[in-house]
Structure formats: C-alpha cells, structure tokens
C-alpha positions in Angstrom: 21.2 -15.1 -3.6 19.0 -17.8 -2.3 15.2 -17.9 -2.2 13.5 -16.6 1.0 10.2 -17.9 2.3 7.8 -16.1 4.6 5.1 -18.2 6.2 1.8 -16.8 7.3 3.0 -17.0 10.9 6.0 -14.8 10.0 4.1 -12.2 8.2 4.3 -8.8 10.0 0.9 -7.1 10.6 0.6 -3.3 11.0 -2.8 -1.8 11.9 -3.6 1.9 11.5 -6.9 3.7 11.8 -7.1 3.5 8.0 -6.3 -0.2 7.2 -4.4 -3.3 8.2 -1.2 -4.0 6.2 0.4 -7.5 6.2 4.0 -7.5 5.1 4.4 -10.6 2.8 7.9 -9.9 1.6 10.5 -7.2 2.5 14.2 -6.8 3.2 13.6 -7.1 6.9 12.0 -10.5 6.4 15.0 -11.9 4.5 13.7 -11.2 1.0 14.8 -9.0 -1.7 16.7 -5.8 -0.8 14.8 -4.0 -3.6 11.1 -5.0 -3.4 8.3 -5.3 -0.9 5.0 -7.0 -1.2 2.1 -6.4 1.2 -1.6 -7.0 1.6 -3.9 -4.1 2.5 -7.3 -4.9 4.2 -9.7 -1.9 4.5 -13.0 -2.2 6.3 -16.1 -0.5 5.0 -15.9 3.3 5.4 -12.1 3.4 5.8 -10.1 6.0 3.9 -6.3 6.5 4.0 -4.7 9.9 4.2 -3.7 11.9 1.2 0.0 11.2 0.5 2.6 10.6 -2.2 5.4 8.1 -2.5 8.8 8.8 -4.1 8.6 5.4 -5.9 6.2 3.7 -8.3 3.8 1.2 -6.8 1.3 -1.4 -8.3 -2.0 -1.9 -6.5 -4.2 -4.9 -7.3 -7.7 -5.2 -5.9 -8.5 -8.8 -4.8 -11.9 -8.2 -3.2 -14.4 -5.5 -2.6 -14.5 -2.1 -4.3 -12.5 1.1 -3.8 -11.8 4.5 -5.2 -8.3 5.6 -5.7 -8.0 9.4 -6.1 -4.8 10.0 -8.1 -3.8 13.6 -8.6 -7.4 14.7 -7.8 -8.9 12.3 -10.3 -11.0 9.4 -8.9 -10.4 5.9 -10.3 -13.0 3.3 -9.3 -11.7 -0.2 -8.8 -13.4 -3.6 -9.0 -11.9 -7.0 -8.2 -9.2 -7.8 -10.7 -8.3 -4.2 -11.4 -4.6 -3.1 -11.2 -3.4 0.5 -11.0 0.3 1.4 -11.4 0.8 4.6 -9.5 3.7 6.8 -10.7 6.2 8.1 -8.2 5.3 11.5 -6.8 1.6 11.3 -7.6 -0.7 12.5 -4.9 -3.1 9.7 -3.9 -5.8 8.8 -1.4 -7.7 5.5 -1.3 -11.0 4.8 0.3 -13.8 2.2 0.3 -17.4 2.3 1.3 -17.9 -1.5 1.2 -14.5 -2.9 2.2 -11.5 -3.8 0.1 -8.5 -6.2 0.0 -5.4 -5.3 -2.1 -2.0 -6.7 -2.8 0.6 -4.0 -3.4 4.2 -4.1 -4.5 6.9 -1.5 -4.9 10.5 -0.6 -4.1 11.4 -1.3 -0.5 13.2 2.1 -0.2 10.0 4.1 -0.8 9.2 7.0 1.4 5.6 8.3 1.9 5.0 12.1 2.2 1.8 13.1 4.0 -0.1 15.8 2.1 -3.1 18.0 2.7 -4.2 18.5 6.3 -1.7 16.0 7.6 1.3 17.4 5.6 4.6 16.4 6.9 8.1 15.0 6.3 8.7 11.8 4.3 8.4 8.6 6.3 9.3 5.0 5.8 6.1 2.9 6.4 6.8 -0.1 8.6 5.0 -2.5 6.2 7.4 -2.0 3.3 10.7 -2.3 5.2 
C-alpha cells in the first residue's frame, strides 16, 4: 500500500445544525480502508444529538471547552484532553463557548440516534 495525501483543498466538509466536520482521511479519499480522521468545529451553544457508535472512537480537544456526556455521566474537556469512547456507549457532546476536536475511529462505524431522535444506524458522511 502506498501513502495517501489529502490537501486542505481536497478535505471534504459536512455541515450540520450541530457542527462542521472536515474529513481529513478516509477510505473515499484514497486513505486507509480501516481508519478515518476528521475535525469537528462546534460554535458556542452547539450540541450534538444523543447517539452511539458501534465502534470505538478517540476524541481530542484542540481548542475551547466542551462537555461529553457518556452513558449519562458528564465529562468536562479542556484543550489537550483526549477521551476514548467505547463502542456502544451513549454519548452527546456540547459546548457553551465553542470547541475544536480531532477525532479518529474505524471507517466502518455506524451511528445510531438515541433519545428523541431514535432511529436506525447510519453511516456519517465524514467518516466514509
């Protein structure tokens, strides 16, 4: 396998009401078939939906502050903090001041919406 490079111009950006995800490496960008790497930018007051993933992920906070609620337990994050979220763990992330993360996990991961927005597992565009 040869090395794959994604330039800033090639990075894929997906914006939702909760955050902007920038795909930095994924199978659809010529990278690893197994891993994805993406950046999450959340503006002040944004909060993602409650959901779980069927794969483990690592979240690293680059800037700002955030609270990650894991299995109903809040975890406050400051720049430089990293949280490894086990597969199947209910989660919800929010920020009052804004936050920037870099996240990695298996590219085959599926997200299952929980709570009020419960639904079927989906493959988020930013990890494919």
